PyMOL Python script that loads the backbone (N, CA, C, O; Angstrom):
from pymol import cmd

cmd.read_pdbstr("""\
ATOM      1  N   MET A   1      29.558   3.655   8.723  1.00  0.00           N
ATOM      2  CA  MET A   1      28.423   3.050   9.373  1.00  0.00           C
ATOM      3  C   MET A   1      28.180   1.667   8.751  1.00  0.00           C
ATOM      4  O   MET A   1      28.208   1.514   7.530  1.00  0.00           O
ATOM      5  N   SER A   2      27.944   0.673   9.600  1.00  0.00           N
ATOM      6  CA  SER A   2      27.708  -0.678   9.085  1.00  0.00           C
ATOM      7  C   SER A   2      26.234  -0.865   8.751  1.00  0.00           C
ATOM      8  O   SER A   2      25.367  -0.135   9.231  1.00  0.00           O
ATOM      9  N   GLU A   3      25.974  -1.877   7.903  1.00  0.00           N
ATOM     10  CA  GLU A   3      24.596  -2.170   7.524  1.00  0.00           C
ATOM     11  C   GLU A   3      23.858  -2.767   8.707  1.00  0.00           C
ATOM     12  O   GLU A   3      24.457  -3.505   9.490  1.00  0.00           O
ATOM     13  N   PRO A   4      22.575  -2.470   8.860  1.00  0.00           N
ATOM     14  CA  PRO A   4      21.816  -3.062   9.963  1.00  0.00           C
ATOM     15  C   PRO A   4      21.646  -4.564   9.735  1.00  0.00           C
ATOM     16  O   PRO A   4      21.531  -5.022   8.598  1.00  0.00           O
ATOM     17  N   GLU A   5      21.631  -5.320  10.834  1.00  0.00           N
ATOM     18  CA  GLU A   5      21.436  -6.759  10.722  1.00  0.00           C
ATOM     19  C   GLU A   5      20.008  -7.056  10.305  1.00  0.00           C
ATOM     20  O   GLU A   5      19.084  -6.304  10.615  1.00  0.00           O
ATOM     21  N   LEU A   6      19.843  -8.156   9.601  1.00  0.00           N
ATOM     22  CA  LEU A   6      18.509  -8.584   9.212  1.00  0.00           C
ATOM     23  C   LEU A   6      17.782  -9.124  10.432  1.00  0.00           C
ATOM     24  O   LEU A   6      18.379  -9.791  11.277  1.00  0.00           O
ATOM     25  N   VAL A   7      16.494  -8.832  10.518  1.00  0.00           N
ATOM     26  CA  VAL A   7      15.669  -9.349  11.609  1.00  0.00           C
ATOM     27  C   VAL A   7      14.315  -9.766  11.051  1.00  0.00           C
ATOM     28  O   VAL A   7      13.936  -9.366   9.951  1.00  0.00           O
ATOM     29  N   GLY A   8      13.599 -10.564  11.810  1.00  0.00           N
ATOM     30  CA  GLY A   8      12.247 -10.966  11.442  1.00  0.00           C
ATOM     31  C   GLY A   8      12.197 -11.729  10.135  1.00  0.00           C
ATOM     32  O   GLY A   8      13.078 -12.538   9.846  1.00  0.00           O
ATOM     33  N   PRO A   9      11.166 -11.473   9.346  1.00  0.00           N
ATOM     34  CA  PRO A   9      10.996 -12.196   8.086  1.00  0.00           C
ATOM     35  C   PRO A   9      12.188 -12.079   7.144  1.00  0.00           C
ATOM     36  O   PRO A   9      12.500 -13.032   6.430  1.00  0.00           O
ATOM     37  N   GLU A  10      12.857 -10.935   7.129  1.00  0.00           N
ATOM     38  CA  GLU A  10      14.014 -10.768   6.254  1.00  0.00           C
ATOM     39  C   GLU A  10      15.131 -11.739   6.625  1.00  0.00           C
ATOM     40  O   GLU A  10      15.815 -12.270   5.750  1.00  0.00           O
ATOM     41  N   LEU A  11      15.310 -11.966   7.923  1.00  0.00           N
ATOM     42  CA  LEU A  11      16.316 -12.911   8.394  1.00  0.00           C
ATOM     43  C   LEU A  11      15.948 -14.328   7.967  1.00  0.00           C
ATOM     44  O   LEU A  11      16.806 -15.078   7.501  1.00  0.00           O
ATOM     45  N   ILE A  12      14.683 -14.698   8.123  1.00  0.00           N
ATOM     46  CA  ILE A  12      14.208 -16.027   7.736  1.00  0.00           C
ATOM     47  C   ILE A  12      14.455 -16.262   6.241  1.00  0.00           C
ATOM     48  O   ILE A  12      14.982 -17.301   5.845  1.00  0.00           O
ATOM     49  N   ILE A  13      14.072 -15.298   5.433  1.00  0.00           N
ATOM     50  CA  ILE A  13      14.241 -15.407   3.980  1.00  0.00           C
ATOM     51  C   ILE A  13      15.719 -15.543   3.627  1.00  0.00           C
ATOM     52  O   ILE A  13      16.082 -16.364   2.784  1.00  0.00           O
ATOM     53  N   SER A  14      16.569 -14.749   4.261  1.00  0.00           N
ATOM     54  CA  SER A  14      17.999 -14.794   4.001  1.00  0.00           C
ATOM     55  C   SER A  14      18.576 -16.176   4.330  1.00  0.00           C
ATOM     56  O   SER A  14      19.349 -16.727   3.546  1.00  0.00           O
ATOM     57  N   ILE A  15      18.212 -16.722   5.460  1.00  0.00           N
ATOM     58  CA  ILE A  15      18.703 -18.041   5.859  1.00  0.00           C
ATOM     59  C   ILE A  15      18.227 -19.109   4.886  1.00  0.00           C
ATOM     60  O   ILE A  15      19.006 -19.976   4.490  1.00  0.00           O
ATOM     61  N   LEU A  16      16.957 -19.059   4.497  1.00  0.00           N
ATOM     62  CA  LEU A  16      16.425 -20.054   3.573  1.00  0.00           C
ATOM     63  C   LEU A  16      17.066 -19.940   2.189  1.00  0.00           C
ATOM     64  O   LEU A  16      17.290 -20.953   1.527  1.00  0.00           O
ATOM     65  N   ARG A  17      17.358 -18.731   1.754  1.00  0.00           N
ATOM     66  CA  ARG A  17      18.027 -18.547   0.450  1.00  0.00           C
ATOM     67  C   ARG A  17      19.424 -19.137   0.463  1.00  0.00           C
ATOM     68  O   ARG A  17      19.877 -19.695  -0.537  1.00  0.00           O
ATOM     69  N   ASP A  18      20.107 -19.017   1.588  1.00  0.00           N
ATOM     70  CA  ASP A  18      21.475 -19.509   1.704  1.00  0.00           C
ATOM     71  C   ASP A  18      21.549 -21.021   1.907  1.00  0.00           C
ATOM     72  O   ASP A  18      22.605 -21.623   1.714  1.00  0.00           O
ATOM     73  N   ALA A  19      20.441 -21.629   2.292  1.00  0.00           N
ATOM     74  CA  ALA A  19      20.432 -23.074   2.559  1.00  0.00           C
ATOM     75  C   ALA A  19      20.498 -23.860   1.248  1.00  0.00           C
ATOM     76  O   ALA A  19      19.942 -23.450   0.228  1.00  0.00           O
ATOM     77  N   ASP A  20      21.184 -24.988   1.303  1.00  0.00           N
ATOM     78  CA  ASP A  20      21.309 -25.848   0.125  1.00  0.00           C
ATOM     79  C   ASP A  20      20.059 -26.679  -0.123  1.00  0.00           C
ATOM     80  O   ASP A  20      19.844 -27.172  -1.231  1.00  0.00           O
ATOM     81  N   GLU A  21      19.236 -26.835   0.909  1.00  0.00           N
ATOM     82  CA  GLU A  21      18.021 -27.637   0.811  1.00  0.00           C
ATOM     83  C   GLU A  21      16.997 -27.084   1.784  1.00  0.00           C
ATOM     84  O   GLU A  21      17.350 -26.287   2.653  1.00  0.00           O
ATOM     85  N   PRO A  22      15.737 -27.485   1.664  1.00  0.00           N
ATOM     86  CA  PRO A  22      14.735 -27.023   2.627  1.00  0.00           C
ATOM     87  C   PRO A  22      15.152 -27.362   4.061  1.00  0.00           C
ATOM     88  O   PRO A  22      15.762 -28.402   4.307  1.00  0.00           O
ATOM     89  N   LEU A  23      14.819 -26.482   4.997  1.00  0.00           N
ATOM     90  CA  LEU A  23      15.162 -26.674   6.403  1.00  0.00           C
ATOM     91  C   LEU A  23      13.911 -27.010   7.204  1.00  0.00           C
ATOM     92  O   LEU A  23      12.832 -26.479   6.944  1.00  0.00           O
ATOM     93  N   THR A  24      14.070 -27.898   8.181  1.00  0.00           N
ATOM     94  CA  THR A  24      12.961 -28.162   9.096  1.00  0.00           C
ATOM     95  C   THR A  24      12.803 -26.946  10.005  1.00  0.00           C
ATOM     96  O   THR A  24      13.681 -26.085  10.067  1.00  0.00           O
ATOM     97  N   THR A  25      11.696 -26.890  10.695  1.00  0.00           N
ATOM     98  CA  THR A  25      11.469 -25.785  11.633  1.00  0.00           C
ATOM     99  C   THR A  25      12.589 -25.730  12.655  1.00  0.00           C
ATOM    100  O   THR A  25      13.110 -24.654  12.945  1.00  0.00           O
ATOM    101  N   ARG A  26      12.962 -26.867  13.201  1.00  0.00           N
ATOM    102  CA  ARG A  26      14.025 -26.919  14.208  1.00  0.00           C
ATOM    103  C   ARG A  26      15.364 -26.446  13.631  1.00  0.00           C
ATOM    104  O   ARG A  26      16.086 -25.695  14.288  1.00  0.00           O
ATOM    105  N   GLN A  27      15.701 -26.874  12.419  1.00  0.00           N
ATOM    106  CA  GLN A  27      16.952 -26.430  11.786  1.00  0.00           C
ATOM    107  C   GLN A  27      16.938 -24.926  11.552  1.00  0.00           C
ATOM    108  O   GLN A  27      17.930 -24.237  11.796  1.00  0.00           O
ATOM    109  N   LEU A  28      15.805 -24.427  11.077  1.00  0.00           N
ATOM    110  CA  LEU A  28      15.673 -22.996  10.814  1.00  0.00           C
ATOM    111  C   LEU A  28      15.812 -22.198  12.108  1.00  0.00           C
ATOM    112  O   LEU A  28      16.498 -21.177  12.133  1.00  0.00           O
ATOM    113  N   GLN A  29      15.171 -22.653  13.173  1.00  0.00           N
ATOM    114  CA  GLN A  29      15.274 -21.958  14.454  1.00  0.00           C
ATOM    115  C   GLN A  29      16.710 -21.963  14.973  1.00  0.00           C
ATOM    116  O   GLN A  29      17.154 -20.981  15.568  1.00  0.00           O
ATOM    117  N   ALA A  30      17.443 -23.060  14.753  1.00  0.00           N
ATOM    118  CA  ALA A  30      18.848 -23.123  15.179  1.00  0.00           C
ATOM    119  C   ALA A  30      19.698 -22.118  14.393  1.00  0.00           C
ATOM    120  O   ALA A  30      20.570 -21.460  14.961  1.00  0.00           O
ATOM    121  N   GLU A  31      19.442 -22.006  13.098  1.00  0.00           N
ATOM    122  CA  GLU A  31      20.183 -21.041  12.284  1.00  0.00           C
ATOM    123  C   GLU A  31      19.869 -19.606  12.707  1.00  0.00           C
ATOM    124  O   GLU A  31      20.765 -18.763  12.754  1.00  0.00           O
ATOM    125  N   VAL A  32      18.616 -19.330  13.013  1.00  0.00           N
ATOM    126  CA  VAL A  32      18.222 -17.996  13.475  1.00  0.00           C
ATOM    127  C   VAL A  32      18.928 -17.673  14.785  1.00  0.00           C
ATOM    128  O   VAL A  32      19.415 -16.559  14.978  1.00  0.00           O
ATOM    129  N   LYS A  33      18.982 -18.659  15.687  1.00  0.00           N
ATOM    130  CA  LYS A  33      19.587 -18.433  17.001  1.00  0.00           C
ATOM    131  C   LYS A  33      21.075 -18.109  16.908  1.00  0.00           C
ATOM    132  O   LYS A  33      21.626 -17.477  17.808  1.00  0.00           O
ATOM    133  N   LYS A  34      21.729 -18.535  15.830  1.00  0.00           N
ATOM    134  CA  LYS A  34      23.136 -18.193  15.622  1.00  0.00           C
ATOM    135  C   LYS A  34      23.305 -16.698  15.370  1.00  0.00           C
ATOM    136  O   LYS A  34      24.374 -16.140  15.617  1.00  0.00           O
ATOM    137  N   VAL A  35      22.248 -16.048  14.878  1.00  0.00           N
ATOM    138  CA  VAL A  35      22.312 -14.634  14.520  1.00  0.00           C
ATOM    139  C   VAL A  35      21.727 -13.748  15.620  1.00  0.00           C
ATOM    140  O   VAL A  35      22.320 -12.735  15.990  1.00  0.00           O
ATOM    141  N   VAL A  36      20.578 -14.133  16.131  1.00  0.00           N
ATOM    142  CA  VAL A  36      19.912 -13.376  17.198  1.00  0.00           C
ATOM    143  C   VAL A  36      19.438 -14.355  18.264  1.00  0.00           C
ATOM    144  O   VAL A  36      19.129 -15.508  17.964  1.00  0.00           O
ATOM    145  N   SER A  37      19.384 -13.892  19.503  1.00  0.00           N
ATOM    146  CA  SER A  37      19.006 -14.797  20.589  1.00  0.00           C
ATOM    147  C   SER A  37      17.533 -15.177  20.541  1.00  0.00           C
ATOM    148  O   SER A  37      17.163 -16.270  20.969  1.00  0.00           O
ATOM    149  N   PHE A  38      16.691 -14.292  20.027  1.00  0.00           N
ATOM    150  CA  PHE A  38      15.259 -14.581  19.949  1.00  0.00           C
ATOM    151  C   PHE A  38      14.670 -13.905  18.721  1.00  0.00           C
ATOM    152  O   PHE A  38      14.955 -12.742  18.439  1.00  0.00           O
ATOM    153  N   CYS A  39      13.850 -14.647  18.002  1.00  0.00           N
ATOM    154  CA  CYS A  39      13.197 -14.091  16.819  1.00  0.00           C
ATOM    155  C   CYS A  39      11.801 -14.688  16.721  1.00  0.00           C
ATOM    156  O   CYS A  39      11.638 -15.868  16.409  1.00  0.00           O
ATOM    157  N   LEU A  40      10.810 -13.871  16.986  1.00  0.00           N
ATOM    158  CA  LEU A  40       9.430 -14.334  16.941  1.00  0.00           C
ATOM    159  C   LEU A  40       9.061 -14.888  15.573  1.00  0.00           C
ATOM    160  O   LEU A  40       8.207 -15.768  15.473  1.00  0.00           O
ATOM    161  N   ALA A  41       9.697 -14.383  14.517  1.00  0.00           N
ATOM    162  CA  ALA A  41       9.380 -14.828  13.158  1.00  0.00           C
ATOM    163  C   ALA A  41       9.783 -16.270  12.900  1.00  0.00           C
ATOM    164  O   ALA A  41       9.349 -16.852  11.906  1.00  0.00           O
ATOM    165  N   SER A  42      10.602 -16.869  13.766  1.00  0.00           N
ATOM    166  CA  SER A  42      11.000 -18.257  13.545  1.00  0.00           C
ATOM    167  C   SER A  42      10.050 -19.247  14.210  1.00  0.00           C
ATOM    168  O   SER A  42      10.280 -20.455  14.146  1.00  0.00           O
ATOM    169  N   SER A  43       8.988 -18.760  14.847  1.00  0.00           N
ATOM    170  CA  SER A  43       8.016 -19.668  15.449  1.00  0.00           C
ATOM    171  C   SER A  43       7.200 -20.339  14.349  1.00  0.00           C
ATOM    172  O   SER A  43       7.047 -19.790  13.257  1.00  0.00           O
ATOM    173  N   ALA A  44       6.689 -21.507  14.639  1.00  0.00           N
ATOM    174  CA  ALA A  44       5.911 -22.256  13.647  1.00  0.00           C
ATOM    175  C   ALA A  44       4.698 -21.450  13.177  1.00  0.00           C
ATOM    176  O   ALA A  44       4.327 -21.522  12.006  1.00  0.00           O
ATOM    177  N   ILE A  45       4.090 -20.700  14.057  1.00  0.00           N
ATOM    178  CA  ILE A  45       2.918 -19.890  13.691  1.00  0.00           C
ATOM    179  C   ILE A  45       3.322 -18.812  12.695  1.00  0.00           C
ATOM    180  O   ILE A  45       2.666 -18.627  11.670  1.00  0.00           O
ATOM    181  N   ALA A  46       4.402 -18.103  13.000  1.00  0.00           N
ATOM    182  CA  ALA A  46       4.861 -17.039  12.101  1.00  0.00           C
ATOM    183  C   ALA A  46       5.296 -17.607  10.755  1.00  0.00           C
ATOM    184  O   ALA A  46       5.035 -17.007   9.713  1.00  0.00           O
ATOM    185  N   LEU A  47       5.966 -18.772  10.775  1.00  0.00           N
ATOM    186  CA  LEU A  47       6.390 -19.387   9.522  1.00  0.00           C
ATOM    187  C   LEU A  47       5.174 -19.762   8.677  1.00  0.00           C
ATOM    188  O   LEU A  47       5.191 -19.577   7.461  1.00  0.00           O
ATOM    189  N   ASN A  48       4.131 -20.280   9.297  1.00  0.00           N
ATOM    190  CA  ASN A  48       2.923 -20.619   8.547  1.00  0.00           C
ATOM    191  C   ASN A  48       2.238 -19.376   8.000  1.00  0.00           C
ATOM    192  O   ASN A  48       1.699 -19.411   6.894  1.00  0.00           O
ATOM    193  N   LEU A  49       2.246 -18.288   8.743  1.00  0.00           N
ATOM    194  CA  LEU A  49       1.674 -17.035   8.224  1.00  0.00           C
ATOM    195  C   LEU A  49       2.481 -16.542   7.025  1.00  0.00           C
ATOM    196  O   LEU A  49       1.910 -16.049   6.052  1.00  0.00           O
ATOM    197  N   MET A  50       3.801 -16.672   7.092  1.00  0.00           N
ATOM    198  CA  MET A  50       4.638 -16.277   5.953  1.00  0.00           C
ATOM    199  C   MET A  50       4.346 -17.175   4.752  1.00  0.00           C
ATOM    200  O   MET A  50       4.364 -16.717   3.610  1.00  0.00           O
ATOM    201  N   ARG A  51       4.074 -18.462   5.016  1.00  0.00           N
ATOM    202  CA  ARG A  51       3.728 -19.402   3.936  1.00  0.00           C
ATOM    203  C   ARG A  51       2.387 -19.027   3.309  1.00  0.00           C
ATOM    204  O   ARG A  51       2.255 -19.004   2.085  1.00  0.00           O
ATOM    205  N   ILE A  52       1.413 -18.739   4.132  1.00  0.00           N
ATOM    206  CA  ILE A  52       0.081 -18.365   3.638  1.00  0.00           C
ATOM    207  C   ILE A  52       0.159 -17.095   2.796  1.00  0.00           C
ATOM    208  O   ILE A  52      -0.535 -16.968   1.787  1.00  0.00           O
ATOM    209  N   ASN A  53       1.007 -16.157   3.217  1.00  0.00           N
ATOM    210  CA  ASN A  53       1.177 -14.898   2.468  1.00  0.00           C
ATOM    211  C   ASN A  53       2.014 -15.075   1.212  1.00  0.00           C
ATOM    212  O   ASN A  53       2.109 -14.153   0.401  1.00  0.00           O
ATOM    213  N   GLY A  54       2.622 -16.243   1.035  1.00  0.00           N
ATOM    214  CA  GLY A  54       3.442 -16.489  -0.151  1.00  0.00           C
ATOM    215  C   GLY A  54       4.874 -16.002  -0.036  1.00  0.00           C
ATOM    216  O   GLY A  54       5.613 -16.010  -1.020  1.00  0.00           O
ATOM    217  N   THR A  55       5.278 -15.576   1.163  1.00  0.00           N
ATOM    218  CA  THR A  55       6.632 -15.081   1.372  1.00  0.00           C
ATOM    219  C   THR A  55       7.649 -16.212   1.307  1.00  0.00           C
ATOM    220  O   THR A  55       8.730 -16.056   0.740  1.00  0.00           O
ATOM    221  N   ILE A  56       7.291 -17.360   1.896  1.00  0.00           N
ATOM    222  CA  ILE A  56       8.134 -18.549   1.867  1.00  0.00           C
ATOM    223  C   ILE A  56       7.264 -19.736   1.479  1.00  0.00           C
ATOM    224  O   ILE A  56       6.037 -19.643   1.472  1.00  0.00           O
ATOM    225  N   LYS A  57       7.903 -20.841   1.159  1.00  0.00           N
ATOM    226  CA  LYS A  57       7.196 -22.079   0.841  1.00  0.00           C
ATOM    227  C   LYS A  57       7.382 -23.040   2.010  1.00  0.00           C
ATOM    228  O   LYS A  57       8.397 -22.992   2.705  1.00  0.00           O
ATOM    229  N   GLY A  58       6.407 -23.905   2.223  1.00  0.00           N
ATOM    230  CA  GLY A  58       6.515 -24.892   3.282  1.00  0.00           C
ATOM    231  C   GLY A  58       5.580 -26.048   3.028  1.00  0.00           C
ATOM    232  O   GLY A  58       4.546 -25.901   2.377  1.00  0.00           O
ATOM    233  N   LYS A  59       5.959 -27.214   3.557  1.00  0.00           N
ATOM    234  CA  LYS A  59       5.075 -28.372   3.465  1.00  0.00           C
ATOM    235  C   LYS A  59       5.409 -29.328   4.597  1.00  0.00           C
ATOM    236  O   LYS A  59       6.509 -29.320   5.148  1.00  0.00           O
ATOM    237  N   ARG A  60       4.433 -30.142   4.920  1.00  0.00           N
ATOM    238  CA  ARG A  60       4.603 -31.145   5.957  1.00  0.00           C
ATOM    239  C   ARG A  60       5.137 -32.416   5.310  1.00  0.00           C
ATOM    240  O   ARG A  60       4.610 -32.863   4.291  1.00  0.00           O
ATOM    241  N   THR A  61       6.168 -32.993   5.889  1.00  0.00           N
ATOM    242  CA  THR A  61       6.782 -34.199   5.338  1.00  0.00           C
ATOM    243  C   THR A  61       6.060 -35.437   5.852  1.00  0.00           C
ATOM    244  O   THR A  61       5.179 -35.352   6.707  1.00  0.00           O
ATOM    245  N   GLU A  62       6.451 -36.587   5.316  1.00  0.00           N
ATOM    246  CA  GLU A  62       5.846 -37.852   5.728  1.00  0.00           C
ATOM    247  C   GLU A  62       6.052 -38.128   7.213  1.00  0.00           C
ATOM    248  O   GLU A  62       5.200 -38.750   7.849  1.00  0.00           O
ATOM    249  N   ASN A  63       7.168 -37.676   7.770  1.00  0.00           N
ATOM    250  CA  ASN A  63       7.416 -37.909   9.194  1.00  0.00           C
ATOM    251  C   ASN A  63       6.881 -36.779  10.071  1.00  0.00           C
ATOM    252  O   ASN A  63       7.329 -36.594  11.203  1.00  0.00           O
ATOM    253  N   ARG A  64       5.925 -36.033   9.541  1.00  0.00           N
ATOM    254  CA  ARG A  64       5.162 -35.007  10.263  1.00  0.00           C
ATOM    255  C   ARG A  64       5.971 -33.783  10.677  1.00  0.00           C
ATOM    256  O   ARG A  64       5.582 -33.058  11.592  1.00  0.00           O
ATOM    257  N   LYS A  65       7.098 -33.554  10.003  1.00  0.00           N
ATOM    258  CA  LYS A  65       7.870 -32.338  10.235  1.00  0.00           C
ATOM    259  C   LYS A  65       7.581 -31.370   9.105  1.00  0.00           C
ATOM    260  O   LYS A  65       7.309 -31.782   7.978  1.00  0.00           O
ATOM    261  N   TRP A  66       7.642 -30.075   9.410  1.00  0.00           N
ATOM    262  CA  TRP A  66       7.508 -29.062   8.374  1.00  0.00           C
ATOM    263  C   TRP A  66       8.886 -28.729   7.839  1.00  0.00           C
ATOM    264  O   TRP A  66       9.850 -28.657   8.601  1.00  0.00           O
ATOM    265  N   VAL A  67       8.985 -28.525   6.521  1.00  0.00           N
ATOM    266  CA  VAL A  67      10.202 -28.025   5.894  1.00  0.00           C
ATOM    267  C   VAL A  67       9.861 -26.720   5.178  1.00  0.00           C
ATOM    268  O   VAL A  67       8.748 -26.527   4.689  1.00  0.00           O
ATOM    269  N   TRP A  68      10.861 -25.824   5.132  1.00  0.00           N
ATOM    270  CA  TRP A  68      10.655 -24.472   4.615  1.00  0.00           C
ATOM    271  C   TRP A  68      11.730 -24.153   3.592  1.00  0.00           C
ATOM    272  O   TRP A  68      12.863 -24.620   3.703  1.00  0.00           O
ATOM    273  N   TRP A  69      11.362 -23.334   2.569  1.00  0.00           N
ATOM    274  CA  TRP A  69      12.308 -22.906   1.545  1.00  0.00           C
ATOM    275  C   TRP A  69      11.749 -21.656   0.865  1.00  0.00           C
ATOM    276  O   TRP A  69      10.592 -21.289   1.072  1.00  0.00           O
ATOM    277  N   VAL A  70      12.571 -21.021   0.067  1.00  0.00           N
ATOM    278  CA  VAL A  70      12.124 -19.886  -0.757  1.00  0.00           C
ATOM    279  C   VAL A  70      12.406 -20.224  -2.205  1.00  0.00           C
ATOM    280  O   VAL A  70      13.336 -20.968  -2.517  1.00  0.00           O
ATOM    281  N   GLU A  71      11.605 -19.676  -3.069  1.00  0.00           N
ATOM    282  CA  GLU A  71      11.810 -19.821  -4.514  1.00  0.00           C
ATOM    283  C   GLU A  71      12.045 -18.437  -5.080  1.00  0.00           C
ATOM    284  O   GLU A  71      11.387 -17.471  -4.696  1.00  0.00           O
ATOM    285  N   ASP A  72      12.988 -18.357  -5.994  1.00  0.00           N
ATOM    286  CA  ASP A  72      13.288 -17.059  -6.617  1.00  0.00           C
ATOM    287  C   ASP A  72      12.344 -16.746  -7.740  1.00  0.00           C
ATOM    288  O   ASP A  72      12.459 -15.694  -8.369  1.00  0.00           O
TER     289      ASP A  72
END
""", "prot")
cmd.dss("prot")
cmd.show_as("cartoon", "prot")
cmd.util.cbc("prot")
cmd.orient("prot")
């Protein structure tokens, strides 16, 4: 039996851990789409809720884009 694929917040965390640098919302959504066709957790609202809960880190850049990352 194979391992179940990651979905939702676990998928987001996995992608951010594997990234070499913080990802913009658009970059993160593109990476998610490579794995699953739709993931509600990759929406800006869900990402901000994960940030508020301390699951992931995020900040708004000077050019008004959000970037996301995880810290170990």
